[in-house]
N, C-alpha and C positions, 0 to 999 in steps of 0.2 A: 363574230366569224359569224350568227345571223340576222344581223344588223347589215350586215351587204345581201344575203342569199334575200331577207325581204325585199332589203331594192333597187333585185333583181341584178345587179355585179354580180353575177356568179364565177368569177375568172377571182375577183379578192375571197367570194365566199369560199368557194378550191381550194386557195393559195393557202386560207386562215382554217381552216376544215384540215387540211394535212400537214399543218402546223402542232393542231391540239394533237393530232392523232399522234406525232413526234414524239410531244413530251409528256405520251398520255401511257406514251412501252417506258416499256423499265429498260436496264442493260442489256436485262435477260430476256428480251421478250416477251413477256409477259405483260396486262397493265394494269396500272396503274389504275386508273384513273377507269371505270370501264363504260361505267354512264356517259360518261363527256368525249369517251373515240364514239359510242353509238351515237352520239348526238353528229359529228366529225359528219361519221359515216352517209347518216341519213343526207349531212347538209351538201358533199358530192353525190349521195342518184339522184338529189334534185337537180344539179345543177348538170348532171347526163343530162338528167331523165329530158329540162329546157335545151339543150346541144343535138338534141336528136340518139346521146347513143341511149337507147333502151336496153340491150345487158350491160352494159356498163354500175347503168340509174336499178336494177333486178337485184342486181349483184350488192351492191352497196346496198339498196335499202335490206335485203336480205341478210348480207351482213352484222349488218345493228339491230335488228330486232334479234337477230337472236343467238346475243353479245351475254352473257355475265350478265347481272346484274346488281351480284356485289364484289364488294373492292375483294381482293390478297387480305391475304392474314394479317393483319398489324395486331403487332406488338399492345399492350394493354398500353395505356399511358398513364404515366404519373404518374406526381406533384407530390416537392416537398416540402414543406408548413411546419413553420412553430408549434408545440402541442402547449408547451409549457415550458418555462422559461429550463433550454436550454434539448429540449425532450425536440427533435429536429429525425423522423420518422417521417419515413415515404408511404401517402394514401397510396392502394394498390389496386381497388377493386370498386367499383362505383359504390353502392351499398354505402360502404364508408365512410369516402367522400360525399354522401348527400348528409350522411352524420358529420362529418365534416361543418359542409357548408351551413346546418343548422344551428352552428358556434358561431358560428360572424354577424359583430356584435355592427350593426349597416348607422353608422354616423349622415347626419342628413345636408346634401347639402352649404356649402357658404362657411362652412363650421370649420 
């Protein structure tokens, strides 16, 4: 999308931008990747401006700049890791994960 826009191929840039907006929107209509969708709207706005569709360009630019910049709430990441023989607890918080990372033994490459 960005490469086509920079090359001036507005038709392909717009097609990719519409695709990005489609895959950035969940089945219930919420935006999963709001910043990526906003960037796609800016691309659509640039493409519209280059074809003298000023109202469309303004609308897309305004929608892009008014976008919520935070993704919807996602469940906190979880990972499973053995702590000791037979212990398979789940790490649920970042501080706990950071403490776990401190326990990792780093092995140099080639061994």
